[in-house]
N, C-alpha and C positions, 0 to 999 in steps of 0.2 A: 805326553815327555815318552816316548820311544815301549811305553810299556806294552805287550800284544795281550788282545783281549780277544778273549774264546766264546763261544754259546755257553750257556747252559747244557746240550749235548755232548760234545765239545769233553766239557767238566767230571761225565757221568764217566768219558771212558778215562780220562786222567788223573784223575783224583779222589777210587773209591781210597775209604783209610787213609784217607787226608785230614788232616784240622785245618778248619774253613774261617778266618776270619774276621770277621767283617768290621772293616775299621773306622770305627764310628762311636761314638758316649756309649752309648748301650743300643746292640742291635736291634734291637727292639722298635728303638723310634723309624727305624724304614723299616718299614711293614712288607711291600712290597717284595727286598729282597729277603723279607726272614719269612713270609711269607711264599713264595718261591721253592727256597729252599727246606721248608720245610711239610710242601706239601709232593713237591717232589726231588725226593731225597737223594741224595746222592753215594748212593753203597758204600756203607764203614761210615761215612762219613761225620764227624759234630762241629757242633758250628755253632760260634761267639762272639760276642763283640771281643775290641782288643782293652775295653777294661777286664772285662770277664776272663780273658788267658792270661796279662798280665800280674791282675791280682792272686787269680788264681796258684800261679804257677812259684811268685816270688810272697805264700801264702804263709814263711813262717818269719821274713824282713816288718812284716804286714803285723806280727803278731809283734815284730818284738818292737816296732816306733807305738802301738798301745802300750804295752808296759813298758817305755821312757814315759809316758805323760806320765804327769804327777798331781794333778785336779780332776779331777771325779765329770764335770764338763770335757774336757777336752776330751776322755778319755769317750764320753758316749757321742760324739760331737762326731770326730774318725770314726767310731763303728759306723754311723749311720752313716756317715756319706762315703764310704765302704761298700758296706751292702747293698744305699739306693745305685753307686755305681756294677754292681750285680749284678743290679735289677732283681731285686732282691726286697724291696722294699719302697712306698710309695716319701718322696720327698717328705717332712715337717718343718713345717715355719717357727717348731721348739728350739730346730735346732738353728739358727740366725738369728744374728746377730742384723743392729741399723750399716748401711754403705756408711755412714758418715763415720761410725768408729771405725773402721777398717786400720787398719799397721799404728795401735794407740786402744785396743779394747782388754788393755790389762796392764793394771798397776805398773809396773816397771817402764811402762810407753808412758805413762803420761805422767810419769816428772817432768818438773822443771830444771835445766841444766844449763846454767849461765858460759859454760863451756862444751854445750856440745857439738857437735860433728855430725847434720849427718849429708846420705850417700844416700841419695833418688834415682836405682835405676829402672829407667822406664818413665822419668817423669810427666811423662803424657803435655798435656797444654797445665798443669802445675794445681791440677787437684787435690794431689798431698799434699803439697806442697802450699796451698789456703791453708788445709785445712790444719797440720804443723806452725806453723803462723800464728793463727788463735788459739791453738792450744797449747804457744811457749809464750802464749801476747807478747811477740816479737823477742823471746829474749833466748840467747843464742852464739854460739860463735861464727857456725857457716854451715851454709844446708848447699850439698857439689848435686844438682840438677841434669843427668845426664839423659839425656831424645834425640833420637839420629835422625829422624824422620824432619827436613828442613821448613815444610809447612806447619808442622809441630814445633819446630823449634819455636819459631819464631810468635805464632799463636804464647809463646812459652815465656818471650819475653818482654810482650808487651803485658801480663796476667808479674812479673816481675818488676817491671819501670812502674805498674800502680800501690804491690802492695810495698814496696821502696817505701814510695809518695806517702801513702797509708800510716802507713808507720813508722817514718821515721828511722827504719832500716840507715845504715852503711851500706852502699854502692856498692858494696865487696863483700858484701854477707852473704848472698844468694850468688853462686854462681851456675853460670849451664854453657854446661860442654854438649856441642853437638856431636856426638859420637853412643855408640852402643857398647855394650859389654860386653866383654865374653873370656876365653883362656886364654887370649895373649895378643898382639896389637897388630892388626891386619888388615888390609881393606875388602870388603867379602865377596868379592869379585875373583878375588884372589883367592878364597880360603875354603869356600863352601862346597859341598855339593849340591844337588838339580832342588831335593826336599827342601833344601835348607835354607836359598836361595829362593827358594817358593815362597816359604815361608817370611822373609824379610822383602818379603818385592813388591812389597807396597810403598816404602823406604830408599827402595833405588834409588840414588840418582840416575838423572839420565843419561850422564859419560861419568862411566868407572861406577865403586861399589861405594858402599858408604863406609867412615871409619868407625875401627872397631879396637876396641882396649881393654886391659887386665885394668883391675882392680888393683892387685899387689905394682901393680905398675906405676900405674898413675893420683898414690899415696905410696907413694915409696916414702916420701920423706914426711907423712903427713896420718898423725893419727885420727881416727876414724873411733865415730863414739852407737851412730844406728848407721844400721845397712840393709835399705827393703828394697827388693826386687820384683816386680810384677813385666817380665818381657819375653813373654811369647815364646816359650818352651825353654829361654839359652837360657834360664837361669844356672842349673848345673854346671854349664862351661861358665856363666862365671864366677861359680863356685868354686870351680879349678881353679883359673885364673884368682881368688879371694887366699889361699892357703896360708899363704904366707903374713900377711897381713888379720885374719882371723886368729890366728895364731898369734903374731903382737899382741891386740889391740884389746880382742873379745868382746866387740862389740854387740849392740844390741841388731837379733837380725828378724825383719817381717818380713817371711819371704812369700810367695805364691805359687802355690804344690799342689793347684792342678786341672794345669794346660797338656801335662800327661797320664797318667796313669800312674804310670812308672814314678814318677817328683810325691806318689803322697809314702813310700819308703829311700827312696834311693837321697830324700836330702836329705831330709833327720837325720840318716845313718852319715851321713859324708859330714855335717856338723860333729856330730859329737864322734867323731874321727878326728875330727879338727881339734879338736875341743870335749874332752871328755864335760866337761864342771856344768857345758852348757843346763837347761832345766828348759820343757819345750810346753809350747800350750799350743793348742788346734783351735779356732773358732772360722765359722761360716759365716758369709759375710751378701751372701745370695741367694737367692732358692732353686737355681738348678745346681748343674755343678761345677758352677764359678767363682771364683773368690774363694777357696778356700787359704787361707793367709796359716804357718805355721811361726811361731812365734818363740824364739831361741832365746833366752838371757842367763850369765854370766854374776851370779852374787863373790862378788871376792870378800 
C-alpha cells in the first residue's frame, strides 16, 4: 500500500522517544513483535497496543460512558471488557451471554409490537432476521435488511423467501436492500480512502464499487422503531447519517461497539448527544473481543 518499511536498526536511530503503537487488539497477542521490542528496546520509546493507546488516552470519555450505564451488570461488563482490552485481566465467562440473545437480550428489545419497523444494517445472510421473526412470532410491520455483498444478499433473499412461506408473511414485510450504510449516499470507490476500501474489499463489485446510503436519506418519509448495526467499523459513519432519524423517532438502538477501541466511548456519547433521554446497557455475546453490544432505548 505504498508504506515505507524500516528495519529495527533504523528504528533505533529514527524512533527514539517515540510512542510505538502495535496496531492489533492486544500487543501481547503478537509475542514475536512484542518480545523483540521489549528485549531490544528503542531508547526512550514506549510500546503499547492500539487498545491501550486509545482507551488510556480517552480515559475521561470511557469513565463518562461507565457513569451513564444504569444497571450493575452493564457497568461490570463494560469495565471488564475495557480492562481485558488493556491487557489487565483474562476474559471471564461470567460476563458473556449466549450469542442467540444478541440484539434482544434486555427487556425493551424483547417486546412484541405489531407496528415495529426494524432496520438491520449488516443483515449478512439473515441470522438476526431469523431470530427476530421467531422472537416476534411473525408479528411486526416492516423489516429492512441492508446488505452490500452480492453473494451474501442472494443467500439473504433465499432465507426471506423461506421465512415468508413458513410464517405466512406478506411479501413486502421483509425488504432486502442491496446497499451499505454510511454517512451519506455514494459509491464506495468514489468516497473511501485506501484503508476503508481495504475494510470493504470483500464485497466490492468487480466493476465499480458498492452503493452506500444513509439512514436519513432512505427513511426520510418512514418512521423506524429499532435500529441494529454490525457493519465492520462503519457504525460511527452510520450514526452520522442517521442523526435526523434518531432525533425524530428515538428508535431503540443495538450497536456493535467492538470493531474499534474508540467505538467503546465514541458511539455511546454520540447517541447521547443526539437524544439525552436514552438509557444505556452493555452486553457481551462472545468470549473474545467481538460482539460487544450497546443497547440504547428511550422511555417516553
